N, C-alpha and C positions, 0 to 999 in steps of 0.2 A: 134949436135941433139936438137933439143927444147924441153920443158918439155909435148907440146903436142904431139909432136913425141913418147915420152915415154908412156904419157897415151893411143894414140894410140895403140903402140904393145902391153902394154898389155890388152887392152878391152876386145879380146877375151878369156883370160883366167881369167876374172872378176869373174865367176862364181865358179871357180876353187879355187882364194882366198879365196871368201866370204864364200862357202860351205866346204871347206875341209881344206885348209892350216889355215882359221882365227880360228876357232874352236880347233884345235890342238894346236896352240900356245897360246889360253886363258887358254887349258885344261893344258898345260905343266906349264904354270906361276902360275894357282890356284896351281898346286900341289906343287911348292915351298912354296906358301904362306900360305897352309895347312899345311905341315911340320912344319916352322917356328912357326906359333902359337900352335902346338901341345908341341911343346919344351917350349915353355913358361906358357903353363898349370901349373897352379897349383892346388892342393887340399884343400878344409877348410874346416874342420867342423861345423855344424850348430847347435846352442845352442839355447832353450827357443821358443817362436810359432811358428817362421815359420819353425823350425826343425818338430814341430807336424803336418803342413800344408802337410811337404813333407812326411811325415809318412803317414799320412790320403789318400792322393792318391795311395800309394802303395797298401794301405788294402783295400779301394775301388775298385782297380783292383782285388787282388787277392784274397782277404776277410781275416781277422784274421785267422777264425777257419782253414781254408786251409793250412795258414802259420804252425799255433799250432801244428795241424795233422801232417806235413809233418817235424817237428822238428826242424823250423826255428826260430831263436832268433834276436831281432833288436841289429842292428850294431850301426846305426846312421841316419843320413842327413847333406849330404855335397854339396858342391858347387865347380863346376868347373871354378875357375877364366880365362876366355876367354873375349878377346876384342869385345865388343860391341855384345857378346853371353851371357846369361843366362841361364846357365845350373846348375840344381840343382836334386841332387839324394838320393833315400834313399835305403840301406841296409840292408839286412838280411843274419844270416850265420847258416849253417845246425849245429847242435850239434854233437860236435866228428868228423866234418868232416869240409875239407876244399870247402865247396861248396856255394857259395854266388846266390842271387836274388839281382837286381837291377833295380831299378824302374828312369827311368830318365825324365825329366821334361824342355825342352827346348825351349828358346824363343829369340828373336834377332830382330835389325832394319829389317833385311828383311827375319824372317823366324818367320810362324805362330808357334801357340802351339803347339809342339808335344811331344808325350808321348811315349817312347819305355822302352822294359824288356829287361833284360840280366840274363841268369844264366849262371853262369861258376862256376866249379870244377879244382879245382888245385890239381893234381896228387904231384906234385915236383916241380924243378927247370925248367923252361923253358919247361913244359910238361903240359898238360892243355885241357882242353874242354870248348868251349864258343857256346852256343844258344842263338841267336838276335833275337830280332821281331824288329829290323830295316833292313829298305831296302836298306841303305846303308853300313852296315856290309860288303859285298866284297868287296868294294868299295878297298882296300888294301892286297897285300900278307902276309901273315905271316910265320915265321920261322917254319922249324923242329920241330916236336914233341908239336906243336900246332894245334889242329884243331877249326873250327870254320863251323855254319850252320848257315843260315838266311834265317827266314822265314815272310812272310808278314800278321804277325799278332801280336794282344795284347793280346792273348787269354793266358794268364799264366798258364792254365790246359793242353792245347795242346804243348806248348811249353813244359813243365815238361816232356809230354809221348817222347817228341822226343826227350829230352835231354838224358833222362834215357837210351832210347835205342842206344843211339851214345857211351854214357858211357858203355854199357857193350859190347860195339865191341870194344873201342880204351882206356880202361882204364888198368893200367899195373897189370898183376896177380900177380908180385912180387915188392914188394917198395923197396926192398932191391937194388934194380939193380937202382933205381931212386936217382936223389940227392936231396933233401931235402932242401924245402924252408929254407933261413938263418935269417927270420924275419917273425913275426906274424903279426904285426898291419895291418891293413888294408890298409891306407893310403899308407905306403909304400909300398903292395902289389901293387896295383894300379898303382904309380909311378914307379916302376922297370918294370912294363910289358909294361907300354908306352914308355920307354926309348928301350926296349929290343925290340920291334916291329919298333922304328923308327932305331935303329942299323943294325937291318935285312934288313928293306928295303934299307938303303944306301948303303949296300954291295952289291946289286944286279948291273949288268953292265947296264947302260944306262937308268937308271928308270927314270929321267923325262921323256924322251921321252916314255916310254913304260905305260905313267899314261893316255892317251887317251884310249889306248886299254883295260886298269883294269876298266876304267870308264863306255865308250861306250858297251865293250862287256862282260867282265867279271862278270860284275856286275849284268847283268840281266841271263848271262848262270850260274850264281850257285847261285841264288835266288829260294828260295822252292826246295832246293836239299839236302839231309842226307848227313853227313859225308861219307857213305858207297856208296852212288852214285857218289860222286863227286873222290872216293880214286881212285889212281892206281894201277896198277897190282905190281909191286915195294912194294908198301906198304902194299898191300894185304897179300901176302909174306911173308912180316915182322912179322904182327901182325896175323900168324896164318888162315888167313882166306879164306876159298876156292873160 
């Protein structure tokens, strides 16, 4: 069979290859690449003038009066060291609690300037709640005891309302039943959370082949839905929700 015969054989299936098979293969490859880059990510604290600029970005979005009024104190400015991507973020921590507000600014070779906001409450080891204004937040699944809700907004006041509503649902009523954090510094908290998330993802069967489903279906299906709206019946019963 000649090469021309082979091409003629596959010609009727060209649309299938272009619109279904090729995107799936690309998505699987991109998933592998993303996880490899996440593994290589390092967190670096910024000092001096660049830190002031990052801090100012957060205060513009939130307002220093709003932050102070809700008991948040400045933690610092940080840089995520990723190839070809420049991500800086500012972080604040609520006094007497493990609740953080992080404002990210990302820019890369093929990425326009993006600003996103995360609100994170840590109740204990592998137990927490994240409310994010990133539309890519729903991309990957997270482990048990970790709750995440994603909304297409940068309005931190609205995100805070949604976060506190969800916290009232999922926060443990008895902290003695939860394993406490073994570390307190912010950089370690972020690094361990990323490591745990990757370990859970790799524990899922055939996870590379499920990447297209997570990206094209779950990402849109989970966007702008609260934790309660996404919660299954078994989890509702566990938390005592009618």
